[in-house]
N, C-alpha and C positions, 0 to 999 in steps of 0.2 A: 819295198814290201808288196807282196801280192794282196790285192783287195780281198776281204773276207765276204764271200757271197751270202753266207748265213747271217752275219752281222748286218749287212746292208738290207737284207730282207726283213729282219726284225725291226730295224729302225725306220723302215719305210712302210710297214704294214701293221705292226702290233701296237695299237694305241696304248694299251695298258703299260707296256714296257717303256714306250717313249714318254708317257706322262709321268711315270715314276722317276725317270732320269731327269727330265726337265724340271721336276719339282725341286731339285736341289739348287737350281740356278737362281741368283738374285734377279729381280724384276727387269733390270736394264738388259742383262744378258738374255733373259727369257724373251724379250721383245725382238731381239736380233734373231734368236732361234726360230721365232714364229715366221720369219721371212723365208725359211728353207723350203717348205712345201705345205700343201693343204693339211695333211695329217698333223704336222708339227704346229701349224697355226691353230687348229681346233683344240689340240692338247693344251697349248699355251693359254687359250681363252678359258678353258675349264679351270686351269690352275689359278689364273687371275681372279676368277669368281670366288675362290676359296680363301684368297689372301685379304681378309677383312680385319687385320690386326693393326691398330693404331701404333705408329712408330714415332719416336722422337729423336732428334739430333740436337746435341747441346754443346756449347763452347763455354768453358769456365776459366780459361786462361788467355792472356794476351798472345796474339799471333806475331810472327816475325815478319810477315809480308805487309805490303801496303793496304791489303784488303782487311776488312774486319774478320776476326777469327771465325765467326759463324759461317762466313762465305767459304773459307778454306776447309773447315770441317765438313760442311754440307757437301762440297764438291767430292770429297773423299768417301763419305758415308753413303751417298746416293748410289754408288757403285755396288753397295753390299746389301741394301734393304730388299725385303721381300714383299713390298707393296707398291702399287701404282697410285701415287697421290692424286686425289681428286680435289681436295681442299687443304690448304696449308695456312696455319697461323704461325707467324714468326714474330718474336719480340727481341729487340736488342737494346743495349744501353745507349743512352743519348750522347754521353760524353765522347765515346770513341767511334760510334756509328756515324755521327754527323758533326763531330767536334774536332778539336785539335789532337794530334798525336805527335809523339817525339820520334824523330828519325835520327839515326847515327850515320854520318857520312864523313869519311876521312878523319875520324876521331873527334868530330865536332857534333854537338847536338843542334838540331834545328826543328822548328815546328812545321808540320805539314797539315793543311786543312783538308780533311776528308769531305768529299761531296756526297751527301746522303743519297742523292738521286743516282749517282754512279754506283754506289755500293748496292742500292736496291736493284739496279739493272743487273749487276753481276750475280746477285743472289737469285733473282727470278729467272735468269737465263738457264740456270741449272735445272729448273723444274719443267714438267710437261707443259706444252703450249696451252692446253685446254684447262689447266688447273686453276681453281679459284685461289687467289692469294690475298691474304690480309696481313700487312706488315705494320708493326707498331714500334715506336721508339719511346723509351721510358727512362726515368732517372736511375732506377735500380732493377735488378732481375732476381726472381726466385726460380730455381731450376733444379731438376733432378739429373745428376750426371748419367750419361749413357751406360747401358749395360743391363742392370736389374731394376725392376720396379721398386725394390726394397732399398736401393741406394739412398744415402742420407741427402735430403734436399738441402740446397744451400741458398741462403739469403745474401746476395751479392749487392751491397749498397754502393760500392765504389769499384771501378775497374771494368775491364772489357769482358763482356759476357753476353750470351744470347741463347735462344733455342728455337727450334722449328718443329711444330707438331704436324705430322703427315697423316691426314685422314684419307683412307681409300674409300671407294664406293662400298657402302655397307648395306646389307639387306635389312630393310625395315627402318633405316635411318636416313634422313635427308638433312643436309647442312647447306645453308645459304648464307652468302655474304651480303651485307647491305651497307649503304652509305647515304646519309641525309646531310645536307648542309643548308645553312640559313641563306635564303634568297635575299640578296642585298636590296632588291627592288620592292619587296613586299614583306609585311610582318606576319602574314598568315601562312601556316604550314599546311600543305595539301596532304591530309591523312589518307587519301586514296593510294598514296605511295606505300603505305603499310602492306596492302594486299599484294603488291608486286614483290615485296620482300618476304612474303610468307608470314607476316606478323599480324594479319587480320583475316578473319574467316577461315582459320586454319585450326580445326579441332585437334590435330596431332601436335601442335606446337607445345614444347615442353620447357625449353631453356633458351634464354636470350642473353648472350654476352655482349655488352655494349660499352663503347669507349668514346668519350668526348675528347675533342682536340681544340686547340686555340681557346682555352678556357679564359684567357686574359682579354679576349675580344668583347666588345660591348654587346650585351644581349646573349652571351654564351649560356649563362645559367638558365635564363628564361627559355632558350631554345631546347636545352636538355630536358627541362620540365615538359615541354610540348611533346617530346618523344617518349619519355618515361611514363607520364601520367596515363595515357591510353593503354599502356601495357601492364599497368599495376593491377594484375589480377591474381587471385589466390592460386590459380591452377598453373601459373607460369613462374619459373625461376628467373629472376633478373639479377645479374651481377656484373661488376666491372668498375670503371672509374675514369678519371681524366688522365690522358697520356700526354707526353711532350709533343708528339706529332704522329701522323700515319704516313707510310712511305710506299704502300702497295701501288704498283703500276697497273694492276688489273681492276682497281677501283677507279671511280671518277677522279681525275686529277687536273681538271681544267683550272684556269686562273681564278675564276670566281670561287671555286671550292677551297683553294689554297689560301685565298685572302679572307675567307669568311670563317665562322666557327661551324662545327658539325659533329656528327656522331657516326661511327662505323661499328660493325660488329658481325656476330655469327648467330644465326637462328638454327636451333636443333629441333627437328620434328621427328616423331615416331612413337607409336604406342608402346614400344618396349623400353623407351628411355625412362630412367628414374633419376631424380636429382634432389639435392638438398643444399641449403646454404645457411650459414649462421654469421652473425655480426659480433665481432670483438670490439666493443665500444671503449670509451675512455675509462670505464670502471675496470677494464682488464689491464692490470699494471704489473702483474708478476706471474710466475709459473703456475701457481695454484689457481688463479682466476682464469688463466689461459686454458688450463686443463678442464675447468668447469664448462667453458664455451665449447671445447672439443667434445665433451661428453654429450652435449646437446646434439651435435652433428652425428655422433656415433649412434644416438638413439633413433635416428632415421632408419637404421638397418639397411642401408644401401649396400648391395653386394660389392665386394672389393675387386673381383675379377672384371676385366674390361671396363675399368672405371678410371677416370682422370680427376685429379684434384687441382683446383685453382686457388691461388692466394693473391688477393688484391689489397695491398697495404699502403697506408699513407706514408709519405716521405718523413713525416714527423714521428713515426714509430721506429722500429729497428732497435739496434743495440743501445743507442743513447736513451731511448724511451724506457728500456728495461735496465737502466743503470749499468750500462756497458756489458750486459750479458748478450752475447751474439747468438743469432740463429734460434732464438727461443720459440717463436711461433711455429717455424718450420719443424723444429725438433718435437714440439708438442703434437703437431699433426702426425708425424711419423710414429710416435708412441701409440696413438690410437688407430692409425691406418698403416700398418707395416708393409702392405703390398700395393699401395696406391701411389703412383708417381705424382709429384706436385710441381706446378708451374705457375708463374704469375709475374708481378712486378711491384715496385714501389712507385707510386704516382701521387696524384693530387686528390681531389675529392673522390669518395668511394660511392658505389651503387650496390645496394643489397640490404637484406634483413634476414631474420630467422624465418625460414620457410622450407617445406618439404613437398615434393610432388612424387608420390608413389601411388598410382591409382587415384583414389579420391581422398586419401588421408592427408591431413594438414597437421604440421607440428603443434600448432596451438589452435584454439577455437576460432572458427571463421566468423568474421563480423562484417558489418557494412562499412567500417572505417578503412580507408586506404592506408596501407603501410607507408611509413616514412622511409624512402629508399635512398635519399641523398645525405651523405654524412662526411664529416671531416675528422681527422685524427683517429681513424678506425681501420680495422682489417676485415675483409669479407672472405670467408672460407667457403668454397663450393665443391661439391662432388657431382660428377656427371657419369652415370652408368649407361653404357651404350647397348646393353642387351646381353643375354646369356648364351648366344650362339657359340658353340664350341670353337668354330673356326675363327671367331672374333676375339678370343682371349689373348691377353698380353703374353 
């Protein structure tokens, strides 16, 4: 075919047309297109700046390969997403991410030990090199299936499951990962490390999600208190809990950290961020009392667009706690928040309380007494609204 000189001229000179066409490409293809010429590179950069929508990839069924199903799904879905991840939080079930799985070979069953480090390497190789990655392994998963924000969230207490939240660079929002571990040589924690992680002298700090690991180690609970107590301010939302382990290779992973106890997490800063959290304690034992707790969260009036829900539940709750009624807490959340995707895990001790951060408004009267943030046999429900920018909406 003869080349079209008019088409070549348009695609080489008219930025408006080029930008319109490139806007239909998923991000990975867009980055390849940016290598064609200077005009395409500039158009691609402008498009990337508008892609501020948080995206998630979820796996809710066992895969057929040797890799965890989240690795397989992420490899496929990253080819389609329209964001460039800057920060990624992924959580997978402990049993199949780093435990035993059954393989079928020549008609016989045999157990194969999955190596958590190998699985984490495979997963993180899929992500951009400069991306901050925090990976957690937990006994159970709470996840919203891919597609619509209104999809029914699932409490998966057994079986293979996982999700990855992909946070792009967002105007007015800063997300930082952090990792503190107990120094085996000293009992004193250096609080100056808080400033490096954006957790101190940061007036824009709004939300801290923090997760303890190796809770069975001597001094783990005391160390968690050393981290949580300085952050227990009325103007900051704190939520999280103890996990089975962390696997992120972009966090500190030296021998001392793995052999000790520690805390990893995400710090969300930005004046436009709004957040709220409520505690479902041991008095919440049925659908009626769960709805009452969710009504408290609804009273915060957090906007639903561009908002993420987190559910951190104790392994002692779930369908057995509610007399074999499955998915009760996730379904109750969906009833009150029909357009907010929900993510989280079943783990050990929980971190959180009833608290709202929207400007200077607090859910209950502010007093000088510190909130009790560490709990057992509870669920913490959290909303994080990342701003009302039109380009950032789900």
